[in-house]
C-alpha positions in Angstrom: 9.3 -55.8 -21.8 5.4 -54.9 -22.4 3.4 -53.9 -19.2 0.6 -56.1 -18.0 -3.3 -54.6 -17.7 -2.5 -55.2 -13.7 1.2 -53.6 -13.5 -1.1 -50.3 -15.2 -3.9 -50.7 -12.5 -1.2 -50.9 -9.9 0.4 -47.6 -11.1 -2.7 -45.8 -11.4 -3.7 -46.9 -7.9 0.0 -45.7 -6.6 -0.7 -42.1 -8.4 -4.7 -41.9 -6.8 -3.1 -43.2 -3.5 0.3 -41.2 -3.1 -0.8 -38.1 -5.1 -2.9 -36.6 -2.4 -0.5 -36.9 0.2 2.1 -35.3 -1.6 -0.4 -32.2 -2.3 -0.9 -32.1 1.6 2.6 -32.1 2.2 3.8 -29.5 0.1 4.8 -26.3 1.6 2.6 -23.6 1.4 3.3 -20.2 -0.7 4.6 -17.6 2.2 1.7 -15.1 2.6 3.2 -11.1 1.9 2.3 -8.6 4.5 -1.0 -6.4 4.4 0.5 -2.7 4.3 -0.7 -0.5 6.8 -1.6 3.3 5.7 -2.1 6.3 7.2 -4.9 8.1 5.2 -5.4 11.9 5.6 -8.8 13.0 4.5 -10.3 16.0 2.6 -11.5 17.4 6.1 -8.1 17.0 7.4 -8.7 13.7 9.6 -6.2 11.3 9.4 -7.1 7.4 10.1 -4.9 4.2 10.0 -6.6 1.5 7.7 -4.8 -2.1 6.2 -5.2 -1.7 3.0 -6.1 -5.5 1.6 -6.0 -4.6 -2.3 -2.8 -6.5 -3.9 -2.3 -3.9 -6.5 -3.1 -0.7 -8.2 -4.2 -0.5 -12.0 -2.3 2.8 -13.0 -3.2 4.7 -16.2 -0.5 6.9 -17.3 0.6 8.6 -20.6 2.5 6.4 -21.4 0.3 3.2 -21.0 -1.6 1.5 -17.8 0.8 0.0 -15.6 0.2 -2.8 -12.8 1.9 -1.8 -9.7 2.2 -4.3 -6.7 0.8 -2.6 -3.4 3.8 -3.8 -1.4 6.1 -1.7 -3.6 4.3 1.5 -2.6 5.3 4.1 0.0 3.4 7.0 -0.5 0.5 8.7 -2.8 -1.1 12.1 -3.3 -4.0 11.9 -4.6 -5.2 13.9 -7.7 -8.4 16.0 -7.6 -11.9 13.8 -8.2 -15.2 14.4 -7.7 -17.8 11.5 -7.6 -20.5 11.5 -10.2 -23.2 12.3 -7.8 -22.0 14.8 -6.2 -20.6 16.4 -9.5 -24.6 16.5 -10.6 -25.1 18.3 -7.2 -22.6 20.9 -8.1 -24.2 21.4 -11.4 -27.4 21.3 -10.0 -26.7 24.3 -7.8 -24.9 26.3 -10.1 -27.8 26.4 -12.5 -29.8 27.6 -9.4 -27.8 30.4 -8.9 -29.7 31.8 -12.1 -33.0 30.4 -10.8 -35.7 33.6 -10.8 -36.6 32.5 -7.0 -34.6 34.2 -4.5 -34.6 31.6 -1.7 -33.2 28.7 -4.5 -30.8 31.1 -5.1 -29.5 31.3 -1.6 -29.8 27.4 -1.2 -27.5 27.0 -3.5 -25.2 28.9 -2.6 -25.2 27.2 1.1 -25.0 23.9 -1.1 -21.9 25.0 -3.1 -20.2 26.3 -0.2 -20.5 22.9 1.9 -18.6 21.3 -1.3 -15.9 23.5 -0.5 -13.1 22.4 -3.0 -15.4 20.1 -5.1 -17.2 23.0 -6.3 -14.3 25.2 -7.2 -13.4 24.1 -10.7 -17.7 24.3 -11.7 -17.4 27.8 -10.4 -14.3 29.1 -11.8 -16.3 28.0 -14.9 -19.4 29.7 -13.8 -18.0 33.0 -13.3 -17.5 33.4 -16.6 -21.3 32.4 -17.4 -23.0 35.2 -19.8 -26.0 35.2 -17.0 -25.2 38.1 -14.6 -26.8 36.6 -11.5 -24.6 33.3 -11.6 -21.5 35.3 -12.7 -21.6 37.2 -9.6 -22.6 34.7 -7.0 -20.3 32.2 -8.2 -17.8 35.1 -7.8 -18.6 35.8 -4.4 -18.7 31.8 -3.6 -14.7 31.8 -5.0 -14.0 34.9 -2.8 -15.5 33.0 0.1 -14.0 29.5 -0.5 -10.2 31.0 -1.1 -10.5 32.4 2.9 -12.1 29.0 3.8 -9.9 26.4 2.2 -6.0 26.1 1.8 -4.9 27.5 -1.8 -3.3 24.4 -2.4 -6.4 22.5 -1.8 -7.5 24.9 -4.3 -5.4 24.3 -7.2 -5.3 20.2 -6.5 -3.5 18.5 -9.5 -5.6 16.4 -11.7 -3.0 13.2 -11.5 -2.6 10.9 -9.0 1.5 10.6 -7.9 2.5 7.6 -6.4 6.0 7.3 -4.8 7.7 3.8 -4.6 11.4 2.9 -3.4 12.8 3.6 -6.8 10.3 5.9 -8.8 8.2 8.5 -8.5 5.0 8.1 -11.1 2.5 10.9 -12.2 -1.1 9.2 -13.5 -4.4 8.2 -12.2 -5.7 5.1 -10.1 -8.3 3.6 -12.1 -10.5 2.2 -9.4 -12.6 4.8 -7.6 -12.1 2.9 -4.0 -9.8 0.9 -2.0 -10.5 -2.4 0.1 -9.3 -1.7 3.5 -9.6 -3.3 7.2 -10.5 -1.0 9.8 -9.8 -2.0 13.4 -13.1 -0.8 14.6 -15.3 -1.4 11.5 -14.1 -4.4 9.3 -13.9 -4.7 5.9 -14.5 -1.2 3.9 -14.8 0.6 0.8 -12.4 3.4 1.0 -13.0 6.4 -1.4 -10.5 8.1 -2.8 -12.1 11.1 -3.5 -12.3 11.4 0.4 -8.6 11.0 0.6 -5.6 13.8 0.2 -2.7 11.4 0.9 -1.9 7.7 1.5 1.6 6.7 3.3 2.7 3.5 4.1 3.8 3.1 7.6 6.8 0.8 9.1 7.6 -0.1 5.2 4.2 -1.4 5.1 4.0 -4.0 8.3 2.3 -3.5 11.0 4.2 -5.7 13.6 1.4 -6.0 16.0 -1.6 -7.4 13.4 0.4 -8.3 10.1 0.1 -12.1 9.4 3.0 -13.8 10.6 5.1 -16.7 9.3 6.9 -19.2 11.5 10.8 -18.6 11.4 12.3 -20.5 8.5 15.6 -20.7 10.1 17.4 -18.9 7.2 16.0 -17.3 4.0 17.3 -19.5 1.5 13.8 -20.9 0.5 12.5 -16.8 0.0 14.9 -16.7 -3.0 12.3 -15.9 -5.8 10.3 -13.3 -3.4 12.8 -10.2 -4.2 11.1 -6.8 -3.2 8.3 -8.4 -0.8 8.2 -8.3 3.0 7.3 -10.7 5.9 6.9 -10.9 9.2 8.4 -14.0 11.3 7.8 -15.1 14.8 11.4 -15.7 16.0 13.0 -16.2 19.0 16.7 -14.7 19.3 19.1 -17.0 19.1 22.7 -17.6 21.0 24.2 -19.5 17.7 24.3 -19.9 14.0 25.7 -18.2 11.2 25.4 -15.1 10.0 27.1 -12.9 6.6 27.1 -8.8 6.7 25.7 -5.7 9.0 22.0 -4.9 8.0 21.9 -6.6 5.0 22.4 -10.6 5.2 23.0 -13.5 2.9 20.0 -15.3 2.7 21.1 -18.4 4.0 22.4 -16.3 7.2 20.4 -17.7 10.3 17.6 -15.0 10.9 17.1 -15.8 14.6 20.6 -14.7 14.8 20.5 -11.7 12.5 17.6 -10.7 14.6 20.2 -10.5 17.6 23.1 -8.8 15.8 20.4 -6.2 13.9 19.1 -5.2 17.5 15.5 -6.1 16.8 15.4 -9.1 19.7 17.7 -10.3 22.4 18.9 -13.9 22.5 15.9 -15.7 24.1 13.3 -12.7 23.2 10.2 -14.0 21.0 9.0 -11.1 18.7 8.1 -10.3 15.3 10.6 -9.7 12.6 10.1 -7.8 9.6 12.0 -9.0 6.7 12.3 -7.7 3.4 14.3 -9.9 0.4 16.6 -8.5 -2.0 18.5 -9.7 -5.0 22.1 -10.3 -5.4 24.5 -8.4 -3.5 28.2 -8.1 -3.3 30.8 -7.2 0.0 29.0 -8.3 2.6 30.4 -6.5 5.6 30.9 -8.7 9.0 30.5 -6.7 12.5 30.3 -7.3 16.3 27.1 -6.0 17.7 24.9 -6.6 20.6 27.2 -9.7 21.7 27.2 -11.6 17.8 29.7 -11.2 15.4 28.8 -11.3 12.1 31.2 -12.5 9.0 32.5 -11.0 5.7 31.3 -12.3 2.4 32.4 -11.4 -1.1 29.2 -12.0 -3.2 26.2 -14.2 -2.8 23.1 -14.4 -5.2 20.5 -13.2 -2.7 20.0 -11.5 0.6 17.6 -9.8 3.0 17.2 -6.9 5.1 15.6 -6.8 8.5 13.8 -3.6 9.3 13.7 -1.8 12.6 10.5 -2.4 14.6 
């Protein structure tokens, strides 16, 4: 039977009225944990920051990769000189051959202050046909070899990025990372000032990470393999748990947290969970007053990380 204009009008009204309610009730996508990083700077100081960038554009010999920030465990930074610093170094090297004694002395002081960043330019200048430039460059090289550790002077060009599954050589394309400091808020971290970046606590700081409500089980997170989340959980005394250390996705999180020893029954705390893919042979055990069961295989799993 043909639909009348009235029927069509009613249908449209129903969509307009119901649609927003459906969108409003739809569950929000879970927020991934922001990695907390420990950064060693070129002056040997160490700072702790929260990484806000979600991925790295990483150029390798075999093409450009996009690496999720949550997969990275450590980065050894290669040698970098910012453009403005490179210009200062080049000008100072040129002034080593100045006909003014004071200018030559100022150039040496400036180059020494640049430390390892001036070293490659000085090695090239030591081969100069200008005897004064070559002599002063060689003198600065000797002084830097006393002041700066050898591994810093022989700094490799490439960055080395470590994940759980790989070690990749290449270069981070961005000169800076977006980070947050507890004291100073959001900042741009210059990679030219960094030696190493290490992810702490598997990428989650339990004191500051964005937390989610206890989902009951992790069954709804099957599509987030490899990601780590933090949940606010009350340790339970009942529920169903399969496995030890690694649990089936449908295991009760609040009970698994007690079994894993990160919470006690009735204790409220943040629990850090990494989502895993299909797993086999879950082994049950009795730990912390909770007995878990065996299970042969399951299409997804999760691991509770130490606090």
